C-alpha positions, 0 to 999 in steps of 0.5 A: 551762231557759229561764225568764221573770221577770214583775216588777210595779211600781206607781208614781204619776204624780208619781214616774214620772220618777224611776223610769224612769232606775232601770229603764234602769240595771237593764236596762243592768246585766242585759244584761251578766249571764251567762244574760240573754237579753232584757227588755221593759218594758210599761205597762198601758193600763187602769192607767198606774201599773202597769209590767210587766217581762218578763225572759228568762234561760237558767236560774233559777240565772242569775236567782238570781245576778243578783237576789241581787247587791249591785249589783242590790239597791242599785238595787232598794232605791231603786226600792222606796223610791220606790214605797213598796212591794216589787216583786213577782216571778214565775218561769215556765218555758216550756210 
C-alpha cells in the first residue's frame, strides 16, 4: 500500500547553505531505491527555518529499508548534527 512520509526539519539561516547539499544528496540516493515514487521539499513561508519533505513510497517496507540503510544513516547523522536536533518523521497511508 502506497505511503507518504512527512519529514520536518528546522534549520537556522546561517546553516541553510550546508543543509541543502545534504538534502539533494539524500534525494538523489532515494530515487534509486526500490519502491521510491516521488519526493518534494517545501519551505514554510511563515517560518522560513522550517523545511518539510514529502516522500512517497510503494510500501512501508520499502521506506523501512531505505530509512535503516547505512548509506542514508550517514547523511542523516550529518543533517541532525548540523541542525542540533533529530529530524522528525511521520508515516501516512492514502485515504
